[in-house]
C-alpha positions as CSV (number, residue, x, y, z in Angstrom):
1,M,55.9,111.9,160.5
2,E,55.3,109.5,157.6
3,S,51.8,108.7,158.9
4,D,50.9,112.4,158.9
5,R,52.2,112.8,155.4
6,Q,50.1,109.8,154.2
7,V,47.0,111.3,155.7
8,H,47.9,114.7,154.1
9,R,48.3,113.0,150.7
10,L,44.9,111.3,151.2
11,R,43.3,114.6,152.1
12,T,44.6,116.3,149.0
13,W,44.2,113.2,146.7
14,V,40.5,112.9,146.8
15,V,38.9,114.9,143.9
16,A,35.9,117.1,144.2
17,C,34.2,118.3,141.1
18,A,35.0,121.7,139.7
19,L,31.5,122.9,140.0
20,A,31.3,122.2,143.7
21,L,34.6,123.9,144.3
22,S,33.5,126.9,142.3
23,L,30.5,127.3,144.6
24,L,33.1,128.2,147.3
25,G,35.0,130.6,145.0
26,C,37.7,128.1,144.1
27,Q,38.8,127.6,140.5
28,S,39.3,124.3,138.7
29,K,41.5,125.8,136.0
30,G,39.6,124.1,133.3
31,S,40.4,120.5,134.1
32,V,39.8,117.9,136.7
33,S,40.6,119.3,140.1
34,D,43.3,117.3,141.9
35,A,42.6,118.5,145.4
36,L,40.3,119.9,148.0
37,D,41.7,122.6,150.2
38,P,43.3,120.5,152.9
39,A,42.2,123.0,155.5
40,A,38.6,122.4,154.4
41,I,38.6,118.9,155.7
42,Q,39.2,118.5,159.4
43,V,40.2,114.9,159.6
44,A,40.0,113.3,163.0
45,N,43.0,111.0,163.5
46,Q,40.7,108.5,165.1
47,P,38.7,105.6,163.7
48,A,35.2,106.5,162.6
49,A,32.6,106.0,165.3
50,V,30.7,102.8,164.7
51,V,27.3,102.0,166.4
52,A,25.7,98.6,165.6
53,V,22.1,97.8,166.3
54,A,19.7,95.0,165.4
55,N,21.0,91.4,165.1
56,A,24.1,90.2,163.3
57,S,22.3,89.1,160.2
58,Q,20.5,92.5,159.7
59,A,23.0,94.8,161.4
60,T,22.7,98.6,160.9
61,Q,25.9,100.4,161.6
62,S,26.4,104.2,161.9
63,L,29.8,105.7,161.0
64,G,30.7,109.3,161.6
65,T,29.1,112.3,163.2
66,G,28.7,114.7,160.3
67,P,25.6,116.7,159.2
68,T,25.3,115.0,155.8
69,K,23.3,111.8,155.9
70,V,24.4,109.0,153.6
71,A,23.1,105.5,153.3
72,M,25.2,102.5,152.2
73,L,23.7,99.1,151.3
74,L,26.1,96.1,151.5
75,P,25.6,92.3,151.5
76,L,27.4,91.9,154.8
77,S,25.8,88.5,155.8
78,A,25.5,87.0,152.3
79,S,27.2,83.7,151.7
80,G,30.2,83.2,149.5
81,S,32.0,85.9,147.6
82,A,29.1,88.4,147.9
83,G,29.4,88.5,151.6
84,E,33.2,88.6,151.5
85,N,33.0,91.6,149.1
86,G,30.5,93.3,151.3
87,K,32.8,93.0,154.3
88,K,35.7,94.4,152.2
89,M,33.5,97.4,151.1
90,L,32.5,98.0,154.8
91,D,36.2,98.1,155.8
92,A,36.9,100.5,152.9
93,A,34.1,102.7,154.1
94,K,35.6,102.7,157.6
95,L,39.0,103.8,156.2
96,A,37.4,106.5,154.1
97,M,35.5,107.8,157.0
98,T,38.6,107.9,159.2
99,D,40.6,109.6,156.5
100,L,37.9,112.1,155.3
101,G,34.3,111.5,156.2
102,N,34.0,111.3,160.0
103,P,33.3,115.0,160.7
104,L,31.4,115.5,157.4
105,L,29.1,112.5,157.1
106,T,26.8,110.3,159.1
107,L,27.0,107.0,157.1
108,T,24.4,104.4,157.9
109,V,25.3,101.0,156.6
110,E,22.5,98.5,156.1
111,D,23.0,94.7,155.5
112,T,21.1,93.6,152.4
113,R,22.0,89.9,153.1
114,G,22.6,89.5,149.4
115,D,18.9,89.2,148.9
116,A,17.8,91.2,145.8
117,A,14.2,91.7,147.0
118,Y,15.3,92.8,150.5
119,S,18.0,95.0,149.0
120,Q,15.3,96.6,146.8
121,Q,13.2,97.3,149.9
122,L,16.2,98.8,151.7
123,A,17.1,101.0,148.7
124,V,13.6,102.4,148.5
125,K,13.7,103.1,152.3
126,A,17.0,104.8,152.0
127,I,15.8,107.0,149.1
128,T,12.8,108.1,151.1
129,S,14.5,108.5,154.5
130,G,16.3,111.8,153.9
131,A,19.7,110.5,152.8
132,K,21.6,112.9,150.5
133,V,23.4,110.0,148.8
134,V,22.8,106.3,148.6
135,I,25.9,104.2,148.0
136,G,24.9,100.7,146.7
137,P,23.2,98.4,146.3
138,T,25.5,95.7,145.0
139,E,22.6,93.4,143.8
140,L,21.9,94.0,140.1
141,P,18.1,93.6,140.2
142,A,17.8,96.0,143.1
143,A,20.0,98.6,141.2
144,Q,17.9,98.2,138.1
145,H,14.7,98.7,140.1
146,V,16.0,101.9,141.6
147,A,16.9,103.2,138.2
148,K,13.2,102.9,137.2
149,L,11.9,104.9,140.1
150,S,10.9,108.5,139.4
151,G,10.8,111.6,141.6
152,S,12.4,114.9,141.5
153,N,13.6,114.7,145.1
154,R,15.2,111.3,144.7
155,P,18.8,111.4,146.0
156,V,21.8,110.5,143.9
157,V,22.5,106.7,144.0
158,L,26.0,105.4,143.5
159,A,25.2,101.8,142.6
160,L,27.9,99.1,143.3
161,A,26.3,96.4,141.2
162,D,28.4,94.6,138.6
163,N,27.2,94.9,135.0
164,F,24.8,97.7,135.8
165,A,24.1,100.0,132.9
166,G,23.0,103.0,135.1
167,G,20.0,105.3,134.9
168,P,19.4,109.1,135.3
169,G,20.7,109.9,138.7
170,V,21.5,106.3,139.5
171,Y,25.2,105.9,138.5
172,A,27.1,102.8,137.6
173,V,30.3,102.8,139.7
174,C,31.9,99.5,138.8
175,L,33.8,99.1,135.5
176,G,31.5,97.4,133.0
177,E,32.5,95.2,130.1
178,A,31.0,97.6,127.6
179,D,33.3,100.4,128.8
180,S,36.3,98.2,128.9
181,A,35.6,97.1,125.3
182,A,35.0,100.7,124.3
183,A,38.2,102.0,125.8
184,G,40.3,99.2,124.2
185,A,38.7,99.7,120.8
186,G,39.2,103.5,121.1
187,A,42.9,103.0,121.9
188,I,43.3,100.9,118.7
189,A,41.4,103.4,116.7
190,A,43.6,106.2,118.0
191,K,46.6,104.3,116.4
192,G,44.9,104.3,113.0
193,G,42.4,101.4,113.1
194,K,39.2,102.2,111.1
195,K,37.2,99.0,110.7
196,F,36.1,97.0,113.7
197,V,34.0,93.9,114.5
198,L,32.3,93.3,117.8
199,L,31.5,89.8,119.0
200,V,29.3,90.0,122.0
201,P,27.0,87.7,124.1
202,A,23.4,88.1,123.0
203,G,21.0,89.9,125.4
204,A,20.4,93.3,126.8
205,G,24.2,93.9,127.3
206,A,24.8,93.5,123.6
207,D,23.1,96.7,122.7
208,I,24.9,98.6,125.5
209,A,28.3,97.3,124.3
210,E,27.5,98.2,120.7
211,K,26.5,101.7,121.7
212,H,29.5,102.3,123.9
213,V,32.0,100.9,121.4
214,A,30.5,102.7,118.5
215,N,30.6,106.0,120.4
216,S,34.2,105.5,121.3
217,L,35.3,104.7,117.8
218,S,33.4,107.7,116.3
219,V,35.8,110.0,118.2
220,Y,38.6,108.8,116.0
221,G,36.7,108.5,112.7
222,A,36.4,104.7,113.0
223,A,33.3,102.6,113.0
224,L,31.9,99.2,113.7
225,A,31.5,97.3,110.5
226,I,29.2,94.8,112.2
227,T,28.1,93.5,115.7
228,I,27.6,89.7,115.9
229,P,25.7,88.6,119.0
230,Y,26.3,85.0,120.0
231,T,24.6,82.7,122.6
232,S,25.7,79.6,124.4
233,A,23.7,77.6,121.9
234,D,25.7,79.0,119.0
235,S,29.1,77.6,118.2
236,A,32.0,80.0,118.4
237,A,33.1,78.8,115.0
238,K,29.7,79.8,113.5
239,A,30.0,83.3,114.9
240,V,33.5,83.7,113.5
241,A,32.5,82.2,110.2
242,D,29.6,84.7,110.0
243,M,32.1,87.5,110.6
244,G,34.4,86.2,107.9
245,S,31.6,86.1,105.3
246,L,30.4,89.6,106.1
247,V,33.5,91.7,106.8
248,D,36.8,91.6,104.9
249,A,40.0,92.2,106.8
250,P,38.9,94.2,109.9
251,D,41.5,96.2,111.7
252,A,40.4,94.7,115.1
253,V,38.0,92.2,116.5
254,I,36.5,93.1,119.9
255,V,35.6,90.0,121.9
256,A,33.2,90.5,124.8
257,S,32.7,87.4,126.8
258,G,30.2,88.1,129.5
259,D,30.2,85.5,132.2
260,S,31.8,82.9,129.9
261,N,35.4,82.1,129.2
262,P,36.4,83.7,125.8
263,S,38.6,80.7,124.8
264,P,36.1,79.1,122.4
265,I,35.8,82.3,120.4
266,L,39.6,82.7,120.5
267,I,40.2,79.2,119.2
268,A,37.9,80.0,116.2
269,L,39.7,83.3,115.6
270,K,43.1,81.7,115.8
271,A,42.0,79.2,113.1
272,K,41.4,82.2,110.9
273,G,44.8,83.6,111.6
274,I,43.5,86.3,114.1
275,P,45.3,88.0,115.7
276,G,47.7,88.6,112.8
277,K,49.7,91.3,111.2
278,S,46.6,93.2,110.0
279,T,44.0,92.3,112.6
280,S,44.2,92.8,116.3
281,V,42.1,91.3,119.0
282,V,40.6,93.5,121.8
283,G,39.5,91.8,125.0
284,T,37.8,93.1,128.1
285,N,38.2,93.2,131.8
286,R,35.9,90.2,132.1
287,W,38.6,88.0,130.5
288,L,40.7,88.6,133.6
289,E,38.2,86.7,135.7
290,H,39.5,83.5,134.1
291,P,42.9,81.8,134.2
292,T,45.2,83.3,131.6
293,S,45.4,81.0,128.6
294,P,48.0,81.0,125.8
295,L,45.0,81.8,123.6
296,F,44.9,85.3,125.2
297,E,48.4,86.0,123.9
298,G,48.7,89.2,121.9
299,A,45.2,90.6,122.8
300,F,44.8,94.2,124.0
301,I,42.8,95.0,127.1
302,A,41.9,98.3,128.7
303,T,41.3,97.9,132.4
304,L,41.8,99.6,135.8
305,D,45.3,100.6,136.7
306,Q,46.1,98.6,139.8
307,H,48.8,101.1,140.8
308,E,46.1,103.7,141.4
309,T,45.3,102.1,144.7
310,G,48.7,103.1,146.0
311,P,47.6,106.0,148.2
312,I,45.3,103.7,150.2
313,S,46.5,100.1,149.8
314,D,49.3,100.3,152.4
315,R,47.1,101.9,155.0
316,F,44.3,99.5,154.3
317,K,46.6,96.5,154.8
318,A,47.9,98.0,158.0
319,S,44.4,98.6,159.3
320,F,42.6,95.4,158.3
321,N,45.5,92.9,157.7
322,Y,44.6,92.0,154.2
323,Q,45.2,93.4,150.7
324,A,42.9,95.9,149.2
325,D,41.2,94.9,145.9
326,V,38.9,96.6,143.4
327,N,35.9,96.2,145.7
328,V,37.8,98.1,148.4
329,A,38.7,100.8,145.8
330,Y,35.2,101.3,144.6
331,A,33.7,101.6,148.0
332,Y,36.5,103.9,149.3
333,D,36.2,106.2,146.3
334,M,32.4,106.6,146.7
335,V,32.6,107.4,150.4
336,A,35.6,109.7,149.8
337,L,33.9,111.5,146.9
338,T,30.8,112.0,149.0
339,A,32.9,113.5,151.8
340,G,34.7,115.7,149.3
341,I,31.5,117.2,147.9
342,A,30.1,117.6,151.5
343,S,33.3,119.5,152.4
344,A,33.1,121.7,149.2
345,A,29.4,122.4,149.0
346,G,27.8,121.3,152.3
347,P,24.9,119.0,152.9
348,N,22.8,120.7,150.2
349,G,25.4,120.4,147.5
350,F,24.4,117.0,146.2
351,N,22.7,117.0,142.8
352,R,23.1,115.5,139.4
353,Q,24.9,118.6,138.0
354,V,27.7,118.1,140.6
355,F,28.0,114.4,140.0
356,E,28.0,114.8,136.2
357,N,30.9,117.2,136.2
358,P,32.5,116.6,132.8
359,N,36.0,117.1,134.2
360,G,35.5,114.0,136.3
361,F,37.0,112.8,139.6
362,R,40.2,110.9,140.5
363,G,40.3,108.2,143.1
364,S,41.9,104.9,143.8
365,T,40.3,103.5,140.6
366,G,41.8,106.3,138.5
367,L,40.1,109.0,136.6
368,F,36.3,108.6,136.1
369,R,33.2,110.6,135.4
370,F,29.4,109.9,135.4
371,R,27.3,110.5,132.3
372,A,23.7,111.8,132.3
373,D,22.4,108.4,131.4
374,G,23.9,107.0,134.6
375,S,26.8,105.2,132.9
376,S,30.4,105.9,133.8
377,E,33.5,106.6,131.8
378,R,37.0,105.8,132.9
379,S,40.4,106.7,131.7
380,M,42.3,103.4,131.7
381,P,45.7,102.2,130.6
382,L,45.9,99.8,127.6
383,Y,47.7,96.5,128.1
384,R,48.8,93.8,125.8
385,I,48.9,90.2,127.1
386,E,52.4,88.9,126.7
387,K,53.6,85.5,128.1
388,G,50.5,85.4,130.3
389,A,50.9,88.8,131.9
390,L,49.6,92.3,131.2
391,K,52.2,94.5,129.6
392,L,51.6,98.3,129.6
393,V,51.2,99.7,126.1
394,A,49.7,103.1,126.8
395,K,49.1,105.0,130.1
396,S,45.7,106.4,131.1
397,T,45.1,110.0,130.2
398,S,45.3,112.6,133.0
399,S,42.1,114.4,131.9
400,F,39.0,113.9,129.8
């Protein structure tokens, strides 16, 4: 039956790291492993068991009956988009548990209410309560606090906060602007670009973006000629004028925008004839949070491949009656990855060496891997904005 084939594909689609598989005597054949042994995952064709306790605003839900304890921290009762995204992530977790995790994990879901201080308390509680893995939190201050905690017995944390840089053993799951910029710049360098300029909002994120972009360019023998931080108080024209006086004819200008619309910078660049025949513009995933403008035309952007959600999107829509988005994909992947490692290595197989497998993992957000500093790296397709739409220029790589 088609439903059985779909579940079978989901069983084999989740990627476990090569190290975990080798613990069971399996071989990864030198690259990212594309499947767990389907027989190793006994998927119950029933929805994951859910037990809710406490009141609606601080609900604790328990999903699954497996021996591996996992905590998940979500802003279920938060107002606005935070609460909506929290509910989407919970539904994604339910689907992943039904597909893979129910017999392997006991997943305890806590409501952070979108309160950073309360989320921080729940995170510390989860870390000290015997959980093998903590998925979340989504609140950036709470994730940053957890990354500062020490302790050799601290479980792995898979943080779902936007713009989180990561920390040792506290991994940044969501695609950050620094990595989108780095991947886009690297793709242009791979085609022969050598001299790059980075325009980036001032602040802590500027150093992170500069480091990631520089590392990506170095692989291809290219380099950043200069990084120019700018603030809301600075005019876009001044930042671009500074660039023009310091760098002659860069091969590409990388424009990170942070929370702001990149249009003011793009207006200033266009006045200088950029993009042009000799200079490209590289944007980031954060551009896509704004309505597409004619100013975006011709820019290159590396971002997640929406087609990767194919193995789960139809089943998610059928189960919950709305379309899966990137928040669904992130949450599904982290629960599925945890279930995959539990299947391959058991409850005691969770450690940094496993999660930092250099071959990476493939899920509904594509191919990704976690670095020792807690940051993540993703293989992403490169797009060019043409007539207001993303046109594929280069597919993502199949391995790191």
